[in-house]
C-alpha positions in Angstrom: 19.4 7.3 -7.3 16.4 7.9 -10.1 13.3 9.8 -8.8 11.5 7.7 -11.2 13.4 4.5 -8.9 12.6 6.1 -5.4 9.1 6.9 -6.4 8.7 3.2 -7.3 10.1 1.9 -4.1 8.1 4.1 -1.8 5.0 3.1 -2.9 6.2 -0.8 -3.1 7.1 0.4 0.7 3.6 2.3 1.1 1.5 -1.1 -0.4 3.8 -3.6 2.1 2.6 -1.7 5.2 -1.0 -1.3 3.9 -1.0 -5.5 3.5 0.8 -6.3 7.2 -1.7 -3.7 8.6 -4.4 -5.4 7.2 -3.0 -8.6 7.9 -3.1 -7.6 11.3 -6.8 -6.1 11.2 -7.8 -9.5 9.6 -6.3 -11.7 12.1 -7.0 -9.8 15.4 -10.3 -9.6 14.2 -10.7 -13.2 13.3 -13.0 -12.3 10.8 -11.2 -14.1 8.0 -12.9 -13.3 4.0 -14.9 -15.5 2.5 -13.0 -15.2 -0.7 -9.4 -14.6 -0.3 -7.0 -14.5 -3.4 -3.8 -13.8 -1.3 -2.5 -16.1 2.0 -5.7 -16.7 2.4 -6.4 -13.3 4.5 -6.3 -10.5 1.3 -9.4 -10.5 -1.4 -9.6 -8.9 -4.4 -10.6 -5.6 -2.8 -7.9 -5.0 -0.1 -5.4 -5.1 -3.3 -6.7 -2.7 -4.9 -7.5 -0.5 -1.7 -3.8 -1.0 -1.3 -3.1 0.0 -4.8 -5.2 2.7 -4.5 -3.9 4.1 -1.2 -0.4 3.4 -2.8 -0.2 5.8 -5.5 -1.9 8.4 -3.7 0.5 8.8 -1.5 3.3 8.2 -3.7 1.8 10.6 -5.6 1.7 13.2 -3.0 5.2 12.2 -1.4 6.7 13.2 -4.5 4.5 16.7 -5.1 5.9 17.4 -1.3 9.4 16.8 -1.6 9.6 18.8 -5.1 7.9 21.3 -3.4 9.9 21.1 -0.4 13.3 21.9 -2.9 12.0 24.8 -4.4 
């Protein structure tokens, strides 16, 4: 599989896990955000933080995999 595609899919997976965990915390706490933009749960900030987490973890995972190959 293409390494860039694998990295992209890893990032999508991290983002989805982040969204699931965020939804669980919001639903358990019962505190709905004031201005949701996606599914009535996520705000713009949630999505931006999730994107940042996905990028950082994907790059970290990629570097770790490159180090293990050497």
